[in-house]
Each structure stands twice: as C-alpha cells, then as structure tokens.
N, C-alpha and C positions, 0 to 999 in steps of 0.2 A: 359424388362431385363436393368438393369444397366451398365453405363458405365464402361468399364473395365477399363478403363485410370485412373480414379477417384480411383478404387480401387487399382492399383497400385499404383498411387499417396500417396494419406491417405486412409487407411481402416477405420480411428476410426471416420469421420460420420456415414460411413456406419451403423457399431455399434450400434454409438447413436441414428441413424432412428431406429435399430432395437429395443432398449432399448425401445424408447419411444411408438413403434408400443406393448410392453406386447412379444416380440417375441426374440427368443433363438437367439445370438448372434454368436451359431455355425455357423449359414450357411453362413457367411462370412469368416471364419479361411475355411470350406470346398470349398467356390469358390476361395480363396488365392489359396488352395492349388493345386486344381485341376486347376490352370491358371498354374501356375507355369511348374505343371507334363504335360501339354499339350506344352507348351513353351520347356519342353526339350525332348518331344516325338519329336517333328515337326524336331527339332536342328537335332537330333541324326537320323533320317528319313533322312533327307537333304543331313547330311554330306557323309552316306554311299552310297546314292542316287547321288553324287556329285562324290564321290570316284571310281564310277562305270562308270558312261560317261569317267572320266579321264582315266581309262585301257581300256575301249571300244576301245578309240582312239590311245592305246600306241599298242595295239595287233596288228593290220596289220604292222605296223614299226616293228617288232622284230621278233629274229631267236634264234633257238637253244632252249641252257634253259633258256634264259629271256622270251623264248615266253612262254614258258612250265606253267615257274612261275607266270607268268601275267596270263594264262589261270586258273589257278587251283587259284589263287585267285578273281579271275571272276567268278567262278563257286562259289566259298565261299561270295562275295558278293551278290550275284542272292539269295541265301538262305537270308541274313542278311536284305537286304530291301526289301524285304516280308515280315519277320518279323517286322522288322520298319515300316514297311508301316501298318501293322496290330496295333501296340501298337499305332501308333497315330490318325488312326481313334478311336479306344477306346478312346485313352485319349482324341480327339475330342468330343466325347457325353459325354464322363464324365465332359467335362467342360459347356457342356449346360445343362444335368439335375441339376448341380449345379448353373448354372447361372440362370435355371427357381423356381429355389425355391425361392429367395433373393427377396421380394417384392420391390417395387418405393422407392424411399430415400425422407421420411415424406420434407415436405418445410418447413424451418423456420417460425413461429409463431405460427404451430399447436397446439393447444392443449394437454396435455399430459393425459393419464388414459382411461379409457376403455366408452362404449357404454352413461355410465350417466356422461360421463364428459366435454359434450359439454359444448358450450358457445353459451349464446344468443345476437347475436350482434344487431337483434331488435324486436318489433311487433307492428304489423303493423291490422289497422281498430278495431271497435267497436264488442265485442263480444255481442252477442244477450241475453237479458233476456227474455229467454223460459221458463216457469214454466213448470214443467214434460216435456220435449220433446221428441217424437218419435224418434226411431233411422229410421237410413235410409232402412231397411227391411221390419219394419212395412209399414213406407212411401210408398216404392215402390211396397208393395203388394196388400196397396188400391189405389193408381194409376196406377196395373197394370202394372208395370215397370219391376219387378225383381219377379223371380219364380226361387228361388233357390229349391226347392222341385221336382223340374221335373227335374232341373238340374241334381240331385242326380240318380231321375229313371233312367234317360237318358247315364249316364256318373260315377255316383260315388260321393262322399263329394267333397267341393271347387267346384264344377262346378255351372252353373247358366245358366237362358236365359234372356236376357232384351230382353223386346217385349210394343208391342204399344211405350208410351213417353218414354218410358227408351231407349230404341236402338235409337230414333228420337232424344233423349238430350245426349247421347257419340257422334252420328255425329255429331251434332250443333257444340259441344267441343273440337273433333278433327278438324274437319273442321274447325272452328276458332284457330285454333293453327296450322294448317296451312298456315291461310291467312297471321297469324300474321309472321309468317317466313320466308313468300316469301317478305312481305312488309320490312323486314329486310336483306335482300338479300340473302337467304337461298333455296338451291335448294331442292325441293318437291323431294323426293324420294317413290319408295314402295318396301321393300326390298324382299330377301328370308329368309323364318323362318327357312329352313334347310340348317346349314352349316357343312362343313368342320374341321375336328379334328383340324387343324393347323389353322384356324382361330379365333376357340373358345379358342383354347391353344393361339395365338398370339394377345387374347386383355386379359388374362389375369383370363378365367373363370374356368380353369382345374385343380386349386390348390385347396384351401380351402373350394369351395364351389362348389365343383362337383359332390355332391349327391343329390343337387336342381338342376340337369340340367336333362331334358328328351336326350336319345340316344335313337338310331335305330341302335340296330346292325347287321340286315342284311345289312345295306345300310354303315354304319360307317360313319353315319350323324348325329347332334346334332338340336336340337329344340332349337331358340334361349329366351332366359329369355330376350333381348331386343335387340331391332335392330341399338344398340352402335355396337354389333359384326360384323354383315354386312355390316355399313357402313365403319368402323377401315378395314376391310378388301378390301372394295369397291378399296382400293390405294397400296394395297399391291404389291412390290416389283416392283414399282413403285417409276421416280425421276418427281416431280411436280414442275410446275411454284410456288409460294408464295411467287408474290408483296403484297400479305394480304392474311387473314386467308380467304381459302376455306371451306365454311360451305353448310352442310347437313340439312335437315330435313327429318327424319325417319316413315314413319306412316307399322306400324307392327303389329299383333297379335307377344303375346309375350308367353311362357310357362316356367313356373315351379313348380319344383313339391313341397314347400311348406313341407318338413318333420317335423313333428313332433306337438304337440299341443299347442297352443297359448291359452287358454283360451277363451276371447269373443271374441277376432281376428278370429273365425273360423265361428262366424254365416255372414250371407250376402256375402259381396265380397269385402273385406276385404283383409283379406290372402285368395287368390284362385288360382288355376293353372295354367289358362288359362285370357286372357285380352287383351287389346289393348292399344297402348301409340305411340306419337309422340315423337318420340327424337331429340333433336337437337346432332350434331357431326360437329367439327371444326377442321382441321389441319391449322395449323400456324406454323410460325419460334419459337423456344425454348424461343427468349426474349421478343415474344406476348405475353406468353403464359397464366399471371397472367392476364392481360388486358382483354383477351379472355374471361377469366372464371369469370369475373366480369361482364360481356358481357352479359354470358351466364344469368347471375342469375340475372342481370333486365330482360333478356326479359322472366322468369318462376315470377317474382314475379307481371309485368304489366299485365299476363294471372292471376293470381289471381285476381287480381286489378279489371279487367274486371268481374270475377265471385263473383264479391264482397261478399271476405271470409274473415273474419279476422283471422291471421297467423301471424308466427313469422319463423323470419333466426336465423340456429346454422350452427356455425362452429364445423364441425366434430373431436372427438379426435382422437387423432393418432391410438389407439387400435382399432378403430371402422371405419377404415379403408381399402376400398376394397385393393387388389394386386397394383393392376394398378395404385391407388391415390395416388397423393403427396400433395392433397388438397382435402375436398369436404364440401359444404356448403349443407343442407338440408332446403325447404321451410317446415313448418311442419301446417297444417288445423287446427281452432279450429273445434270438434267436440262434440256440446253439449249435446247428450246422454252420452259420456262417460266422458264430462266435463273436455278434455284435450286436448294437440295438439297433431295430428298424422301427419306420414309425408307424405307429397303428392308429392314435384319434391325433386331429390339429382344434383346437377352438380358436376364433379369429373373434377380438372387439371391432367390428366395422364404424365405430360412433356414427354419425350423422348422416355417412358416405353416401350409402346405399337408398336411406329412405329420400334423399335429396331427389337422388336421379329416380325415384318409382312415387317421389312427392307422396309419402307416409308421415301424416302427422297426427298432432293430440291439443285437447286443448290444456291451458296451462291456469294456474288456478283464479286469471283476470279474463277466461272463458278465450285467450288470441289463440289460436293454432300456430304449432309451434314444429321443428320436426322432429322426428323419434332418432332413437339410436337402434342400433342391429348388430346383434350377435349371433354365431353360428359355433355347433361343438358337434364333431362325431360320436354316438355314441354305443357303435359296432357295427362293422361291415364283413363281408366276406374274406379280406384279408388277416381278421384275429384265426381264422382258422390255424395259420402257419403258426404263430407261436402256440396255439393250444394244442395242438399236435404235436408238434418238438420238443413244448417244455415236459410234457407228460405223457413221454412214450417212457415203453420198459422195453428190455432186450429182447423180447420174442416177435416185438414188432405190434404191439397192440398200444392201446393210449389208455391212460384213466382217465374216466373224466369228473371233471372237478365238481366239487359235494352239490355248488349253486347251480348246476344245469344239468344236474341229474332230473331232478320233476319234470322237467320239459325233453328227456329222453325215456319218457317212461322208468324210470326208478333205474337202467344203466347205469351202472358203474366204471364199466369196460367197454373199449369197443376194442375187439379182438379180427387176423386178421382174417380175412377169409381161405381157408387152403384147398 
C-alpha cells in the first residue's frame, strides 16, 4: 500500500506515477474519496458514541422529566451508534479495497513506457560464436537431462523431468547460489510453497496477475510463484530490529499457471508450470533501500559471472513493473539458439509497499514504530539451465561445465551425451 499521508498532502505525484505505468489515475481519485468518506464516517461514529457515554453518566443523576428525556435520547442514540458503527465499518472496508487498487509509487528515474521501453544499462561477457547452435532441449535430450515428453504424459503440457545430469546440474546451481548467499550474510531458508490469502495479497500478487496463480479452493491456500511471498510474510505483524538490513535466501519449488501461448517459449523449460528457485529477500529501513537494491543486483551479476554466460542488465520501464515494485532491474542471459537475450533474474525495490500491507515495522532512534522497506531478487532458478547448456555447448552435443560449478558436480568438467 502507498502511504496515505503522501496522498493527502499531494496526490499529484501518485497520479503521475499512474501515468508512467500507463494505468488510469481514477484509482487515485477513488482512494482520495474513500479516505475522506472513511474519516467522515469515523468522526460521526465517535461523535454519537461520545454523546451516548456522556448521557449514560447523566441518567443516574437526573430525576423526573429530565430523566425521562435523557432515557428517550439514550434509546435513540443506541440506534444511531449501531448505524454509525456499521457505516464506519463499511467505509473502512471500502477504503481498504481502494487502497489495494493503487500500485506502488514509481521511483524517480524509472524509464517511462511499456515492456519494450527498458533501458540497457550494460552488456557483460563475450557472445560465443557457435555455428548452428542446438537449443537447450535438443542438448538436454542428448544428455538425457531433460524429458518433456514424459513430463507431458504424467502432468500435461509445460511439465518436465530433470533426470541424471540435468537434476545434478540444477542442484549444483542452486547449492552454489545458497553458498554465495550465506557468504554474503543471508540466512538460508526452505520456505512453505502453500500460503494463506493474506500472505499472497500482502505481497501484491492478487491483482493483475492473479490468473497466473494456482489456488487450492478446498483449503483456501495458494501455491507460490516465488518464495518472495513466504519470505515477505515471515515477519508479518512484527516489529524488527533493523540496525542493518535483515536478509534471507529462500529455496523453494515455484508454481505458475503461465496461461496463453508464447510461440517458441512453449518448447523446453523456458515457460513452465513448476520450477525451483533461490530467491533473495531483504528487510531494511526505507533510507537504505536503494543501496540494498544495488547490492541484490550485484549478487545476481556475481552468480552470472560464475556460470560464465554473457548477459545484459536492463532498467525495466514503468509500464512493465509489478504492482509492488517501485523499480526493477532484470538480468537477461544470451540464448544462442534464439540469438537474443532472455530474462533470468529480476530484482525489485518494493519500498514500504509490501510491509505496509503486511504490517512489518521497525523502531527508529526514538523508539517509534516505522514501516520497513522490502526488496527481492532472483539468485538462481531452473531457467538458468537454458543459457548454461546453450552457451557452453560443444560441436558433439556435450556441454562444458563452468569452473565454479564443477565442485558441485563432483569435479566433472564436461557433460557428455548418452549414446
């Protein structure tokens, strides 16, 4: 949620943020109106309740006609208080709905525009010269590392098996990510993959992208699309000690419906319904959030350097930001078979947006509770197998193992096709 104090002081920056996102400004006006109506309803309720309490103290002291008049008025007030309380409750609920409809305030400097209007900040690494490159699925099938045919037989389209060296490669990648996170002071976590609605709503995933989320109706639980949800909700309704950022690295399976067709993206394991991921998550003071965002990005780039794949970093345009993000950087790895860069990591600064929804606070120097800031970033995921296999492929279909990954694969330096 955005800070209502900012809205009351000057709603124009919030309208400007909506225009940058390419979204209607009417939600800002709706929120202003709901805030005013809630305050008016609350004042009305408090006024009639105060009168009721005052008269209640006068009745025992009154006699005769005065007592009769007070009792009559008290009876009237009981009905008025009940009606005013119901109106205040309705106004509170209307305010929350209007509040949840407004996305985070876009940070200064974020590029305007939509999905294709990102700004490339840098390109890193040498794009390999691979004549007629095989794609990751052809390579994975040759290594007997990826089996999409049996995945579809057992579970349907966009499911797969990672077998043999495929399973080992993913485990190696995620273990290396956890090791790096621990070296940088992150607390490793294996998180729940089923969460309550308030956890999903609190992180901002039940808005525009709710259709991508699996829901278990019988249990009223959601399958997470990222451990960001469980990590964010971990400290819900708590007051933290934030002398410095509090950092976690969550390992979990993730689930996304991925509705619709994406052309070549349906081949292999680029867009799938289930995958594993190590996600970084930070709680910090708002004034430390921008520096923390750059740290998470540096962590992602450190991992990409370890797997020796060329990539670029982009500053995502406002219209392509998620509901909770004020700014987002993506790292996109080079995919030889497609001759283009594809997203493999994202890191978002969510400022105080999620923490306000989840009631996560810290105490300032005066001991007063303040809303914390939250940030997230991908450290490794199943999708990374695509650029690793393709960029390190050899003419005979074998795949070179990046040096940093070799200790996690028993020292193996080459993955060879199964003849």
